[in-house]
C-alpha positions in Angstrom: -2.1 19.7 12.0 -0.3 17.7 9.4 -0.4 13.9 9.0 2.9 12.1 9.6 2.4 10.0 6.5 -0.4 8.8 4.2 -2.8 6.4 6.0 -1.1 3.0 6.2 -4.2 1.4 4.8 -3.8 3.5 1.7 -0.1 3.0 1.1 0.3 -0.6 1.9 -0.7 -2.6 -1.2 -3.9 -4.5 -0.8 -4.6 -3.3 2.8 -7.5 -1.0 1.9 -9.1 -3.6 -0.3 -8.9 -6.2 2.5 -10.5 -3.7 4.9 -13.2 -2.9 2.5 -14.0 -6.6 1.9 -14.4 -7.0 5.7 -16.6 -3.9 5.8 -18.9 -5.4 3.1 -19.1 -8.7 5.0 -20.2 -6.9 8.2 -22.9 -5.0 6.2 -24.4 -8.3 5.1 -25.2 -9.4 8.7 -28.5 -7.5 8.9 -27.5 -5.1 11.6 -29.0 -1.6 11.1 -26.5 0.7 9.4 -27.3 3.4 12.0 -26.4 1.0 14.8 -23.0 0.2 13.2 -22.3 4.0 12.7 -23.3 4.8 16.3 -20.9 2.1 17.4 -18.1 3.5 15.2 -18.7 7.0 16.5 -18.6 5.9 20.1 -15.4 3.8 19.7 -13.8 6.7 17.9 -14.7 9.1 20.7 -13.2 6.8 23.2 -10.0 6.4 21.2 -9.8 10.2 20.4 -9.8 9.6 16.6 -10.9 12.9 15.1 -11.0 11.5 11.5 -13.4 8.8 12.5 -15.5 11.0 14.8 -15.8 13.3 11.8 -16.5 10.5 9.3 -19.1 8.6 11.3 -20.9 11.8 12.4 -21.2 12.6 8.7 -22.4 9.1 7.9 -25.1 9.3 10.5 -26.3 12.6 9.2 -26.3 11.1 5.7 -28.5 8.3 7.0 -31.0 10.9 8.3 -30.2 10.6 11.9 -31.3 13.4 14.2 -28.6 15.6 15.6 -29.6 14.6 19.2 -28.7 11.0 18.5 -25.4 12.0 17.1 -24.4 14.5 19.7 -25.6 12.4 22.7 -23.9 9.1 21.8 -21.1 9.8 24.3 -23.8 9.9 27.0 -26.0 7.1 25.6 -26.7 5.6 29.1 -28.5 8.8 30.2 -29.9 9.9 26.9 -33.4 8.9 25.8 -32.6 8.6 22.1 -31.5 4.9 21.8 -33.3 1.6 21.6 -32.5 -1.3 24.0 -30.7 -3.0 21.1 -28.6 0.0 20.3 -27.8 0.4 24.0 -26.6 -3.2 24.1 -24.4 -2.6 21.0 -23.0 0.5 22.5 -22.2 -1.2 25.8 -20.4 -4.0 23.9 -18.5 -1.4 21.9 -17.3 0.4 25.0 -16.3 -2.8 26.7 -14.4 -4.2 23.7 -12.7 -0.9 23.0 -11.4 -0.6 26.6 -9.9 -4.0 27.1 -7.4 -3.0 29.7 -9.8 -1.2 31.9 -11.0 -4.3 33.8 -10.0 -7.9 34.5 -13.0 -9.2 32.6 -13.1 -6.8 29.6 -16.5 -7.9 28.3 -18.5 -9.1 31.3 -21.2 -11.7 30.9 -24.0 -9.2 31.5 -22.9 -7.1 28.6 -22.5 -10.1 26.3 -25.9 -11.6 27.4 -27.7 -8.3 26.8 -26.2 -8.1 23.3 -27.1 -11.7 22.6 -30.7 -10.9 23.7 -31.0 -8.5 20.7 -28.7 -10.0 18.1 -28.3 -13.5 16.6 -24.9 -15.2 16.3 -24.2 -13.8 12.8 -25.1 -10.3 13.9 -23.0 -10.6 17.1 -20.1 -11.7 14.9 -20.7 -8.5 12.8 -20.8 -6.4 15.9 -17.5 -7.8 17.2 -15.8 -7.6 13.8 -17.1 -4.0 13.4 -15.7 -3.0 16.9 -12.3 -4.6 16.0 -12.3 -2.8 12.6 -13.1 0.7 14.0 -10.5 0.2 16.7 -7.9 -0.6 13.9 -8.9 2.5 11.9 -8.7 4.6 15.1 -5.2 3.3 15.8 -4.0 3.8 12.3 -5.3 7.4 12.2 -4.1 8.4 15.7 -0.6 6.9 15.2 -0.1 8.7 11.9 -2.0 11.9 13.0 -4.5 11.8 10.1 -6.7 14.8 9.6 -10.4 14.9 9.0 -12.3 17.2 6.6 -14.6 17.4 3.7 -12.7 14.9 1.7 -14.3 12.2 3.9 -17.5 12.6 2.0 -16.1 10.4 -0.7 -15.9 7.4 1.7 -19.4 7.5 3.0 
């Protein structure tokens, strides 16, 4: 597979820097990095973004996550490897990544469960992170970006 073009975030002046600044802001919210990476991986699986599935799987391995937690994230509801807080973040990720699947895209029970585990700043980081990974997924899918070992430089 060949990409249609360079990633738009890399060829549009200032775009990558702006996305990196947002990423750094999210990291300051005191949400565990592994939680954010699990969310990124799950959204990327939903959106079929092979670059991001590759990248966030690598990032989780680099954080020392066990293979079971990485491989089972698509079945997190049935898998025993995740904390209640991680499950709340993953449910929020799925809901906010599948906006057109239901009339109330993020039901109150999903939001309330996330709010039980995360304060307002952290919830803001979760929502921003979900929006950001969905943006990356769409950029990569639309332009048919290809994953690979070069991703190591970004994690």
